[in-house]
FIROVO-174338 format. One line per 2 residues: for each residue x, y, z of C-alpha. Coordinates in pm, 1 decimal. Layout:
N
X/Y/Z  ...
//
This chain:
399
0.0/0.0/0.0  138.2/344.5/-89.0
188.3/608.4/173.3  -53.2/894.8/223.0
202.0/1148.2/102.1  262.7/959.1/-216.0
-108.6/910.3/-284.7  -170.2/1279.0/-251.0
100.1/1357.4/-506.1  16.7/1081.9/-752.8
-228.0/1293.0/-951.1  -581.3/1240.8/-1071.9
-481.5/938.5/-1281.6  -372.0/725.1/-983.3
-611.2/509.5/-787.2  -711.8/670.4/-453.8
-561.3/539.7/-134.4  -818.8/363.8/76.1
-836.6/356.9/449.5  -857.2/17.3/619.2
-1162.4/160.1/802.1  -1399.0/10.5/546.0
-1708.9/98.7/738.0  -1612.8/464.6/783.2
-1517.5/553.9/426.9  -1715.5/278.2/246.1
-1835.7/303.0/-110.2  -1902.5/34.2/-369.7
-1752.1/-53.1/-710.4  -1895.5/80.1/-1033.4
-2012.7/405.8/-883.3  -2268.5/244.7/-648.9
-2425.8/526.3/-460.8  -2433.9/513.5/-85.0
-2786.3/522.7/41.6  -2907.6/735.5/319.0
-2924.1/456.1/570.3  -2558.2/372.0/503.6
-2463.3/741.4/517.0  -2620.5/766.0/860.1
-2422.5/461.0/970.1  -2104.3/606.2/832.2
-2153.0/941.8/1002.6  -2250.2/776.4/1324.5
-1962.7/530.1/1326.9  -1688.4/770.4/1221.4
-1800.9/1080.9/1399.2  -1783.1/1440.9/1278.2
-1415.0/1522.0/1231.8  -1308.3/1234.2/1465.4
-1002.6/1015.6/1408.8  -1032.4/641.9/1347.2
-817.9/348.3/1437.6  -530.9/456.3/1211.0
-516.0/803.6/1358.3  -576.9/971.3/1019.5
-793.7/1278.1/954.2  -1150.3/1195.9/849.0
-1282.6/1538.9/750.7  -1219.3/1743.7/441.0
-1082.2/2015.3/668.1  -832.0/1771.0/820.7
-717.7/1659.1/478.0  -809.2/1289.5/532.2
-872.3/1048.4/247.0  -1203.2/911.8/384.0
-1480.8/1106.7/218.0  -1746.1/1268.6/440.4
-2088.9/1302.9/285.8  -2195.9/1661.5/253.1
-2545.5/1790.3/298.9  -2622.5/1769.9/-72.5
-2539.7/1401.9/-79.2  -2762.5/1330.0/221.8
-3049.8/1523.2/70.5  -3015.0/1349.2/-263.5
-3080.3/1011.2/-106.6  -3318.5/1107.6/166.2
-3609.7/915.8/6.2  -3414.0/627.3/-138.3
-3521.9/278.6/-31.0  -3278.5/80.4/184.2
-3055.9/-162.3/-4.4  -3128.3/-531.7/14.4
-2873.9/-771.4/159.6  -2751.7/-892.5/-179.2
-2673.4/-542.5/-303.8  -2502.8/-450.9/20.9
-2287.4/-765.3/17.9  -2185.8/-703.1/-343.3
-2093.5/-344.1/-265.6  -1876.4/-446.1/30.3
-1713.9/-717.4/-180.3  -1645.4/-457.2/-447.5
-1465.5/-227.6/-202.3  -1248.0/-519.0/-94.2
-1143.2/-576.1/-456.9  -792.9/-504.7/-597.5
-906.6/-151.1/-686.0  -808.7/-28.0/-341.3
-535.3/-280.8/-267.8  -166.1/-309.7/-332.6
-220.4/-467.3/-676.9  -445.5/-414.8/-974.5
-562.3/-59.0/-1030.1  -436.5/70.7/-697.2
-104.7/-116.4/-730.8  -7.6/68.4/-1044.4
107.6/368.6/-845.6  327.3/150.2/-623.7
486.0/-11.5/-928.1  562.7/327.7/-1078.6
735.1/439.4/-760.0  943.8/120.5/-751.3
1058.9/164.6/-1110.2  1143.2/527.7/-1050.1
1336.7/443.4/-735.8  1528.4/169.6/-912.0
1621.8/410.9/-1187.7  1744.5/666.6/-935.1
1972.9/415.6/-762.4  2181.7/373.6/-1076.0
2332.4/720.4/-1052.0  2506.7/905.5/-1332.3
2674.2/596.3/-1478.8  2346.6/421.4/-1557.0
2186.1/735.7/-1690.8  2484.3/794.6/-1918.2
2441.9/447.3/-2064.1  2784.3/304.4/-1967.0
2996.7/229.2/-1664.4  3326.3/405.4/-1599.1
3659.8/223.8/-1600.0  3841.8/176.7/-1264.1
4197.0/287.4/-1189.6  4469.9/54.1/-1315.7
4288.5/-24.5/-1641.3  4456.9/47.1/-1974.9
4313.4/366.9/-2121.7  4325.2/585.6/-2429.9
4267.7/959.2/-2465.8  4272.4/1165.9/-2781.8
4460.1/1490.9/-2813.0  4308.8/1810.9/-2956.0
4138.0/1774.6/-3295.6  4166.0/1395.0/-3330.3
4105.3/1236.4/-3673.9  3760.3/1084.3/-3740.4
3910.1/735.1/-3726.7  4054.5/782.1/-3376.1
3914.3/546.1/-3108.9  3692.6/700.5/-2837.3
3835.7/821.3/-2507.6  3830.4/569.3/-2223.2
3582.3/680.5/-1950.5  3809.2/658.7/-1643.0
3616.8/675.0/-1314.0  3849.5/936.7/-1162.2
3859.7/1132.2/-1489.2  4234.8/1079.6/-1542.7
4381.8/877.5/-1829.1  4745.9/891.1/-1718.8
4965.6/958.5/-2022.8  5280.1/848.2/-1840.6
5141.1/500.7/-1763.3  4855.3/467.0/-2017.0
4639.0/354.3/-1725.4  4336.8/509.5/-1556.8
4431.6/684.9/-1232.0  4645.6/979.8/-1131.0
5007.8/946.9/-1014.0  5096.4/1013.6/-649.9
5419.4/1167.5/-511.7  5719.5/1032.1/-701.8
5496.9/873.3/-963.8  5555.3/928.0/-1336.1
5395.6/1203.7/-1542.7  5412.3/1302.1/-1906.7
5432.6/1680.6/-1874.6  5161.6/1711.5/-2139.8
4910.5/1897.7/-1922.5  4861.2/2151.3/-2201.5
4728.4/1872.8/-2427.1  4544.2/1631.9/-2198.7
4528.5/1774.0/-1846.7  4739.6/1669.0/-1544.5
4860.0/1312.6/-1481.1  4934.8/1394.6/-1116.4
4687.3/1365.6/-830.9  4538.7/1690.8/-690.7
4792.4/1908.6/-508.6  5087.7/1776.1/-710.6
5271.5/1910.6/-1013.8  5465.3/1742.9/-1290.7
5831.0/1821.6/-1216.1  6131.2/1780.1/-1446.9
6428.2/1626.3/-1262.8  6648.6/1662.3/-1570.1
6631.5/1289.7/-1643.4  6266.2/1206.7/-1580.7
5927.2/1360.1/-1511.0  5776.5/1289.5/-1167.1
5483.5/1413.2/-959.9  5561.4/1622.5/-654.3
5552.2/1969.7/-500.3  5786.1/2235.8/-637.4
6054.2/2383.3/-410.6  6051.2/2746.5/-295.3
6345.4/2986.2/-331.4  6630.2/2891.9/-97.8
6558.9/2518.5/-101.3  6826.4/2276.7/-222.7
6781.8/2173.2/-584.6  6940.7/1967.0/-858.7
6738.9/2083.7/-1160.6  6545.4/2399.0/-1259.6
6232.1/2193.4/-1313.8  6211.5/2117.3/-942.1
6192.5/2486.8/-841.7  5868.6/2685.4/-830.7
6043.7/2978.3/-997.8  6213.6/2761.8/-1259.6
6565.7/2860.3/-1147.9  6811.0/2626.9/-976.4
7108.5/2853.2/-912.6  7419.8/2668.2/-1029.3
7646.2/2863.0/-795.5  7448.5/2794.0/-476.8
7255.6/2476.3/-577.2  6943.6/2636.2/-434.5
6623.5/2755.7/-593.7  6616.7/3124.0/-680.0
6815.5/3375.5/-882.8  7116.0/3582.8/-778.0
7059.5/3954.7/-730.3  7267.1/4222.3/-907.1
7638.9/4182.2/-824.1  7570.3/3828.4/-701.6
7761.6/3522.1/-825.8  7661.5/3336.1/-1140.4
7778.5/3064.3/-1373.6  7563.3/3190.4/-1658.4
7283.6/3440.5/-1705.6  7016.3/3192.5/-1597.1
7145.4/3234.3/-1239.6  7076.7/3608.5/-1241.5
6754.3/3786.5/-1153.8  6603.5/3986.7/-1438.0
6715.6/4217.6/-1590.7  7073.6/4132.1/-1487.7
7295.4/3894.2/-1685.0  7614.2/3708.2/-1600.4
7929.3/3896.9/-1694.7  8262.5/3743.5/-1793.6
8364.4/3792.0/-1430.7  8075.4/3561.2/-1328.4
7888.7/3840.8/-1161.2  7528.8/3942.3/-1219.6
7526.1/4290.2/-1376.4  7274.4/4514.6/-1548.1
7363.0/4632.8/-1897.5  7209.0/4963.4/-1997.7
7241.9/4880.1/-2368.2  7093.5/4530.4/-2378.5
6918.1/4292.9/-2142.1  7070.2/3973.6/-2010.2
6921.8/3625.8/-2031.6  6604.7/3595.2/-1828.4
6504.7/3959.6/-1874.3  6163.0/4034.4/-2018.6
6163.9/4110.7/-2389.6  5943.3/4159.8/-2690.8
6211.7/4140.6/-2962.6  6560.5/3986.0/-3005.1
6716.7/4331.4/-3038.9  6649.0/4399.0/-2671.6
6860.9/4101.2/-2564.9  7237.5/4077.5/-2541.4
7211.6/3722.2/-2672.9  6987.1/3840.8/-2958.1
6738.6/3570.6/-2857.9  6393.8/3656.0/-2725.0
6216.9/3329.8/-2642.8  5871.8/3331.8/-2803.1
5716.6/3118.7/-2526.8  5855.0/3279.7/-2210.5
5906.7/3628.9/-2362.3  6245.4/3644.7/-2191.3
6595.9/3688.6/-2328.3  6807.5/3378.7/-2376.0
6782.7/3041.0/-2542.1  6602.9/2750.5/-2381.5
6772.5/2432.1/-2263.9  6625.8/2079.6/-2266.4
6262.8/2079.3/-2163.3  6211.9/2455.6/-2207.2
5908.0/2568.5/-2405.1  5952.5/2667.3/-2768.1
5765.5/2740.5/-3087.0  6069.4/2756.9/-3318.1
6427.0/2628.3/-3325.4  6573.0/2969.8/-3246.6
6406.5/2953.4/-2902.3  6639.1/2666.0/-2810.8
7012.4/2668.2/-2740.5  7215.2/2535.9/-3034.9
7393.2/2287.6/-2808.7  7072.4/2087.8/-2763.9
7043.9/1741.4/-2920.1  6830.4/1754.8/-3232.2
6551.4/1830.8/-3278.1  6599.6/2173.5/-3128.1
6224.6/2238.4/-3089.7  6030.9/1909.7/-3096.6
5665.7/1851.6/-3188.7  5562.9/1870.8/-2821.8
5682.8/2233.0/-2805.1  5988.6/2148.4/-2592.2
6358.1/2203.5/-2659.5  6571.3/1894.4/-2717.4
6501.1/1528.6/-2785.3  6283.3/1312.1/-2562.4
6436.3/1022.9/-2365.3  6294.8/669.2/-2380.1
5990.8/618.1/-2158.8  5862.5/972.3/-2203.9
5569.3/1084.3/-2418.9  5629.5/1170.0/-2782.7
5436.8/1300.2/-3080.4  5666.2/1184.6/-3360.8
5973.3/965.5/-3411.0  6185.7/1278.4/-3458.6
6103.8/1382.8/-3099.1  6284.8/1082.0/-2954.2
6657.1/1057.8/-2886.5  6644.6/695.5/-3010.3
6427.8/783.7/-3310.7  6144.1/550.3/-3202.5
5805.0/691.2/-3099.5  5610.1/377.8/-3011.1
5270.7/385.5/-3180.8  5114.9/157.6/-2918.2
5232.9/335.3/-2603.6  5288.7/682.8/-2755.9
5618.8/693.1/-2564.7  5977.6/694.9/-2690.2
6142.4/353.6/-2702.7  6077.2/14.2/-2860.6
5846.5/-258.3/-2727.9  5995.2/-578.8/-2587.1
5867.6/-929.9/-2664.3  5501.7/-963.6/-2567.3
5446.5/-586.6/-2548.1  5186.7/-406.1/-2760.8
5268.7/-276.0/-3106.5  5100.5/-120.9/-3407.9
5373.6/-213.4/-3655.0  5718.6/-371.2/-3677.9
5879.0/-31.0/-3612.8  5743.3/-34.2/-3256.2
5929.2/-356.0/-3166.7  6288.1/-386.2/-3046.7
6556.4/-542.9/-3267.7  6492.9/-905.8/-3363.5
6118.0/-878.9/-3309.6  5823.1/-814.1/-3535.0
5461.4/-712.9/-3470.2  5246.2/-1028.0/-3478.1
4883.1/-1068.9/-3580.2  4775.5/-1018.6/-3216.7
4956.1/-680.1/-3217.6  5218.2/-808.3/-2975.2
5591.7/-804.8/-3042.8  5720.6/-1157.2/-3112.0
5979.1/-1358.6/-3304.1  5923.0/-1467.4/-3662.4
5976.3/-1819.2/-3796.4  6336.9/-1936.2/-3790.4
6442.8/-1720.3/-3497.1  6566.6/-1870.7/-3172.2
6315.8/-1915.3/-2890.3  6299.3/-2049.4/-2536.5
5923.6/-2100.3/-2511.3  5613.1/-2088.9/-2728.2
5520.2/-1734.1/-2621.6  5837.1/-1603.4/-2791.1
5705.7/-1705.2/-3132.9  5442.1/-1521.0/-3332.7
5276.0/-1850.9/-3424.8  5307.6/-1986.4/-3070.8
5522.8/-2282.3/-3179.9  5878.1/-2315.8/-3045.5
6028.7/-2636.2/-3187.2  6244.9/-2870.9/-2988.0
6559.8/-2734.9/-3147.1  6485.2/-2390.9/-3001.9
6361.9/-2213.2/-3312.9  6023.7/-2072.8/-3404.3
5851.8/-2281.6/-3671.5
//
């Protein structure tokens, strides 16, 4: 049986809720009219405005569901003959029918509520039509403006498809990151940043000025002073190894002292054109004088120092080549010349690892039909999984 509150809200199309006090709010099926003698019994048994055994209101004023006959109804049937026993029994049987119960006509409202409740339990995942993928599951995420043939993004539950691991889930402190926030969003968990140690990219918290450092990418200000090995630049007249150690607009003189040149600005000083810089280089990304070293942002080769390993400005908008294990956009980005199409990281795939073509696999391997790197027929093997066809003969070669 539905609650009173639900019955009141169910609208004119829902079957009315019926009180278990059959004798107080009685009326028959098929619109059988209550005769005067029954009305008198009803009024007498229920009382004017009294409360029955369920404690519910029984008057229109009290908002109860049991109808109270008004004066017009009493007058309408004042001269009606009393019902015979057969008619009365049929009417009572009619009121006990499924119309007022938990099934049939009255049960429809209950069923509707159950369906609606079940639908609400599902939450956003059910309403979206698919379930999200838990952390630790292999994932894929497209970059900006993907081609029409690109596969759909994996719906990771925490919203992070980690481009350093190719798995759903953010990286914690010390965990790997790709540094491609500008393309895909952060790989690191909230409160962490992707830091460049000089040899790898890890998640952590940047260091303030004065803290010990080993690489500029670990410092909040982007400067690891090579003369003090601490984060932060040297003020005018302070020591320096090169102009990157000096606070803008000073640069490092031949005497290894930070000085301010009135004719041109030293590396690190703000600029809008190369002519303002002593080095004749105004970085187009940072808008500061001086060339960028490995990992610095760039839009053209001239933004990067000539001593960098080619390419000077790679397709990811960073100076220098990318080491194995880090994200890449093209083979030319990688120091080894291999941008793995399966992992989208520099470096070849070992036996059993994913591949999209033979170029993804390390030397001596090919990309099998299952898109896993394996050995072709005639090559040496130690077990069946080494071979593309899964058959390692007794003489130790793939058949």
